[in-house]
C-alpha positions as CSV (number, residue, x, y, z in Angstrom):
1,M,105.6,86.6,94.9
2,P,107.8,88.3,92.3
3,S,109.9,91.3,93.2
4,D,111.6,93.6,90.6
5,P,111.9,92.4,87.0
6,P,115.0,90.7,85.7
7,D,118.0,92.6,84.4
8,G,118.5,90.3,81.4
9,S,121.5,88.5,83.0
10,D,119.7,85.2,83.4
11,L,120.0,82.3,81.0
12,D,116.7,82.5,79.2
13,L,117.6,82.3,75.6
14,T,114.1,82.8,74.1
15,P,114.9,85.5,71.5
16,T,111.6,87.5,71.3
17,M,108.5,88.4,73.3
18,A,106.4,86.1,71.2
19,D,108.7,83.2,72.2
20,R,108.5,84.2,75.9
21,L,104.7,84.1,75.8
22,A,104.3,81.0,73.7
23,L,102.1,78.1,75.1
24,D,101.3,74.6,74.0
25,P,98.0,72.8,74.7
26,V,98.1,69.7,77.0
27,A,95.6,67.0,77.4
28,D,94.7,67.3,81.1
29,G,92.2,70.1,81.0
30,A,88.5,69.5,82.0
31,I,87.6,70.5,78.5
32,A,89.9,69.8,75.6
33,G,92.1,72.8,75.0
34,D,91.7,74.3,78.5
35,A,95.1,73.4,79.8
36,F,98.4,74.9,78.5
37,V,102.1,74.7,79.3
38,S,104.8,77.2,78.6
39,R,106.8,76.3,75.5
40,H,110.0,77.2,77.3
41,P,111.0,76.6,81.0
42,C,111.6,79.6,83.2
43,A,115.2,80.8,83.2
44,R,117.6,80.4,86.1
45,G,117.3,83.0,88.7
46,H,114.4,85.3,89.3
47,V,111.1,84.5,87.5
48,F,109.5,87.8,86.4
49,G,105.9,88.2,87.5
50,G,105.0,89.9,84.2
51,L,106.0,86.7,82.4
52,I,103.5,84.7,84.5
53,I,100.8,87.3,84.0
54,G,101.4,87.5,80.2
55,Q,101.3,83.8,79.8
56,A,98.2,83.4,82.0
57,L,96.4,86.0,79.9
58,R,97.4,84.2,76.7
59,A,96.0,80.9,78.1
60,A,92.7,82.6,79.0
61,Q,92.4,84.3,75.6
62,L,93.0,81.0,73.8
63,T,89.6,79.8,75.2
64,V,87.7,83.0,74.1
65,S,86.7,84.0,70.6
66,S,89.0,86.5,68.9
67,D,86.2,89.1,68.7
68,R,86.4,89.5,72.5
69,P,89.7,91.2,73.6
70,V,90.6,91.4,77.2
71,H,89.4,94.4,79.1
72,A,90.6,93.6,82.7
73,I,92.8,91.2,84.6
74,H,93.1,90.7,88.4
75,A,95.9,88.5,89.6
76,S,97.1,87.3,92.9
77,F,100.7,86.1,93.3
78,L,100.9,83.2,95.7
79,V,104.5,82.1,95.8
80,G,107.6,82.9,93.7
81,G,108.0,81.0,90.4
82,R,110.7,78.4,90.2
83,S,113.5,78.7,87.7
84,G,114.2,75.8,85.3
85,E,110.5,74.7,85.3
86,H,107.7,75.2,82.9
87,L,104.5,77.1,83.9
88,R,101.3,75.2,83.6
89,H,98.0,77.1,83.0
90,A,94.6,75.6,83.8
91,V,91.7,77.7,82.5
92,E,88.2,77.7,83.9
93,R,85.5,78.9,81.5
94,T,83.6,80.8,84.2
95,R,81.1,82.7,82.0
96,D,80.3,83.3,78.4
97,G,77.6,86.0,78.1
98,G,76.2,87.9,75.1
99,S,79.0,90.4,75.0
100,F,81.2,89.6,78.0
101,A,83.2,86.5,79.0
102,T,85.2,85.6,82.2
103,R,88.0,83.1,82.7
104,R,89.9,82.0,85.8
105,V,93.4,80.8,85.3
106,V,95.5,78.9,87.9
107,V,99.2,78.8,87.1
108,T,101.2,76.0,88.8
109,Q,104.7,74.5,89.1
110,S,106.0,71.7,91.3
111,V,105.6,73.9,94.3
112,G,101.8,74.2,93.6
113,P,99.8,77.2,92.5
114,V,102.0,80.3,91.9
115,L,99.3,82.7,90.5
116,V,95.6,82.9,90.3
117,M,94.1,85.3,87.7
118,T,90.6,86.4,86.6
119,A,90.4,87.8,83.1
120,D,87.4,89.5,81.6
121,F,86.7,89.9,77.9
122,H,84.3,92.2,76.0
123,V,83.1,92.4,72.4
124,D,84.4,95.7,71.1
125,E,81.7,98.3,70.8
126,P,81.4,102.1,70.4
127,G,80.9,104.2,73.5
128,L,81.4,107.7,75.0
129,E,85.1,108.5,75.5
130,Y,87.0,110.4,78.1
131,E,90.5,110.0,79.7
132,L,92.6,111.9,82.1
133,P,95.0,114.2,80.2
134,A,98.6,113.2,79.9
135,A,101.6,115.1,81.4
136,T,103.1,117.4,78.8
137,D,106.7,117.7,80.2
138,V,107.9,114.1,79.9
139,P,111.2,113.8,78.0
140,R,111.0,111.7,74.8
141,P,112.7,108.3,74.8
142,D,115.3,109.3,72.2
143,E,116.4,112.0,74.8
144,L,117.1,109.4,77.5
145,P,119.7,106.8,78.3
146,T,118.9,103.1,78.5
147,G,116.9,102.3,81.6
148,R,117.2,99.8,84.5
149,Y,114.5,97.6,83.1
150,A,116.1,97.0,79.7
151,T,116.5,93.3,78.8
152,R,117.2,91.3,75.7
153,W,113.4,91.4,75.1
154,I,112.5,95.0,76.1
155,D,114.2,98.3,75.4
156,S,113.6,100.7,78.3
157,R,114.4,104.4,79.0
158,D,114.1,105.9,82.5
159,V,112.6,109.3,83.0
160,P,113.9,111.2,86.1
161,V,111.7,110.7,89.2
162,D,109.3,113.5,90.0
163,D,110.3,114.3,93.6
164,A,107.0,116.1,94.4
165,S,104.6,113.2,93.5
166,H,107.2,110.4,93.6
167,A,106.0,109.5,90.1
168,R,108.2,107.0,88.3
169,R,108.1,107.0,84.5
170,A,109.7,104.8,81.9
171,W,109.4,104.2,78.2
172,F,109.2,100.7,76.8
173,H,109.0,98.7,73.6
174,P,110.1,95.2,72.5
175,T,113.6,94.9,71.1
176,T,112.1,92.6,68.3
177,P,108.7,93.6,66.8
178,V,105.8,91.6,68.1
179,P,103.9,89.9,65.2
180,D,100.7,91.5,63.9
181,D,98.3,89.8,66.3
182,P,96.2,92.2,68.4
183,M,95.7,89.7,71.2
184,L,99.5,89.1,71.5
185,H,100.0,92.9,71.7
186,L,97.6,93.0,74.7
187,Q,99.4,90.1,76.3
188,T,102.7,91.9,75.8
189,L,101.2,95.0,77.4
190,A,100.2,92.8,80.4
191,Y,103.8,91.6,80.6
192,L,105.1,95.2,80.4
193,S,102.7,96.4,83.1
194,D,104.7,94.6,85.9
195,H,107.8,96.7,85.3
196,G,108.1,99.1,88.2
197,P,105.1,98.9,90.5
198,T,107.0,97.5,93.5
199,R,109.7,100.1,93.2
200,A,107.1,102.8,92.8
201,A,105.4,101.8,96.1
202,R,108.6,102.1,98.0
203,Q,109.7,105.3,96.3
204,P,108.7,107.6,99.2
205,H,111.0,105.7,101.6
206,A,114.7,106.4,100.8
207,A,115.8,104.0,103.5
208,L,114.4,101.1,101.4
209,D,116.7,101.8,98.4
210,A,119.2,99.2,99.5
211,D,118.2,95.6,99.1
212,A,119.5,94.7,102.6
213,N,117.1,97.1,104.2
214,R,113.8,95.8,102.7
215,M,111.6,93.0,101.7
216,S,109.3,94.1,98.8
217,V,107.4,91.7,96.5
218,S,104.3,91.8,94.5
219,L,101.0,90.6,96.1
220,D,98.4,91.3,93.6
221,H,98.2,93.0,90.2
222,S,95.4,94.5,88.1
223,V,95.2,96.0,84.6
224,W,92.4,97.6,82.8
225,F,92.8,97.7,79.0
226,H,91.1,100.7,77.6
227,R,91.8,100.3,73.8
228,P,93.8,98.3,71.3
229,V,97.5,99.0,71.3
230,D,100.6,98.7,69.1
231,V,103.3,97.6,71.6
232,N,106.0,98.0,68.9
233,Q,105.8,101.8,69.3
234,W,107.2,103.4,72.5
235,L,104.9,103.2,75.5
236,L,105.1,105.4,78.6
237,S,104.5,103.9,82.0
238,E,103.8,106.2,84.9
239,L,103.5,104.8,88.4
240,V,102.6,106.7,91.6
241,P,102.7,105.4,95.2
242,V,99.2,105.8,96.8
243,A,99.8,104.6,100.3
244,T,102.1,102.4,102.5
245,G,101.5,100.9,105.9
246,R,100.9,97.7,107.8
247,G,103.6,96.0,105.8
248,R,102.0,96.8,102.4
249,G,102.1,99.4,99.7
250,L,99.9,100.4,96.8
251,S,100.9,102.0,93.5
252,I,98.7,102.9,90.6
253,G,99.6,104.1,87.1
254,T,98.9,104.5,83.5
255,I,100.4,103.3,80.2
256,R,100.2,105.7,77.3
257,T,101.3,106.0,73.7
258,V,103.8,108.6,72.4
259,D,100.9,111.0,71.6
260,G,99.5,110.6,75.1
261,T,96.6,108.2,74.4
262,L,95.7,106.2,77.5
263,V,95.8,102.5,76.7
264,A,95.8,100.9,80.2
265,T,95.5,101.6,83.9
266,V,97.6,99.5,86.3
267,A,97.3,98.9,90.1
268,Q,99.5,96.7,92.3
269,E,99.7,96.0,96.0
270,V,103.1,94.9,97.4
271,L,104.5,93.5,100.5
272,L,106.7,96.2,102.0
273,R,108.7,95.4,105.1
274,T,111.9,96.8,106.6
275,R,114.6,94.4,107.7
């Protein structure tokens, strides 16, 4: 159950996003090639949920043909990841249809399962297109200071919060360019998508600003990928709280390119308790 993403102060020395998401095959899968382990152990301190999601998606994609990019993921966080340990990914080939495929990934450490994810893949095909229009009054990233989610892997710029809608916006792109691999770009987008949903869910509640006043961690996380993306350009995340109550909160959001093109939709439910 991850909470907010890391601030870059941990001891993870992997230099690039590609290094962070790198996996190696292991020999204990039910079918050869269906089990993977992270190339690098998790850093000391907080284990970012986006790292677990991004690696799980990479493991799933490695069992699907390259002509089927991911179109949706649905993940449940079970327990917090443990620092200093590798992440192990067991992939179930749930379905291979004529144009769609589904994979189920269980991510484990010594504590047991830490995340379960279903990933759906689709052969790219033409279709009718529509998307909600983008906001037109968002400051550009070069007009903004470095944001709270900046790390050694990700440059981030915070947009001032919209007090009326509680919308939280931030710009992101990797500090080192991601290699020219469309699937790796989608996996990096999955990683980026976990920056901010927990904070967005608690945004309407000023009393929860202080860590001592709250318990807020991710419960489940979904992403719908609408089109290919170049994550090396600036991407704008916008997250809006939908509802809180009964110890939970829900935020939904979008990820767009600089020109406003919608590349992904994100939803996350969080545990939200006052202390």
